[in-house]
C-alpha positions, 0 to 999 in steps of 0.5 A: 316893556311888556303889556302884561306884568307877572303877579304869580306862578301856579304851583299846584291845585288845592282840593278837588274843584280845581282851585289853584295854589299860587306863589305870588310874585308881587310885593302885595299878595292881597292885590289878588282881591282887587282883580276880577280877571287874570291872564294865564300864560301856558304853553306860550298862550295867554288866556283870560280867566275870571276870579270867583274867590281868593283866599290864603293858605300859608304862603300861597294865594288860592284862586277859584276861577270860573272856567276851572271846575275840576282838579284835572283842569286845574292840573293842566295849568301847573307851572303857568304864569299869572299876568295882568295888563300893565294898566291894572298894576299897582303904582311903584315906589321909587327904586321899585320895578316890575319883575318882568321888566328886569329879565334879560336886562344887561348888568354892568359893574360900576367900572363898566365891566359887563357881567351878563343878563338877568335870567332869573330872580330868586325870592328869598323873603328878605330881599330878591336875588338876581341871577346873572348869566354871562354867555360862555360862563359856567357859573351864574353870579348871584346879586342881592337886590339891596341898595348897597349892590344895585346902583342904577336901573335904566329900563329904557336902555335895559341896563343895570349898574351894580357894585359887587360886594366882596365875596359875590364873585366867589 
């Protein structure tokens, strides 16, 4: 498991001072208010930034960072991932997982058929959807993150067991 967890993705700037428009990838977007600093992963480099202000606009979290003072500086961070050290993460409930821990996990059916690895997670609002890709296959398998489908997640062994509902392979 990584020492950092993902909590958002920068999708654009907001205004001329370089404020950042963020899509939260955490269940509780208000958690940004509890942070004094964040790490931004851009071009495979992780750099620390200080949060000056947090506010909300529609589905976005807007961040004002001390180190960013212009729209041009902010635009260089577009499509970057926001992370925090794992020790600052909110505690998880039963059957909850940090998104970053699910990437590249092996997915099997309840009949021990290998389906592939989780390559992406789609956030739909109602429930997440895991994108599973098997090497050599041209079509991804989309598995809803619901109790009827996800039977077991073993992060120590990087394995997920699922029950494929009727129609999921079509």
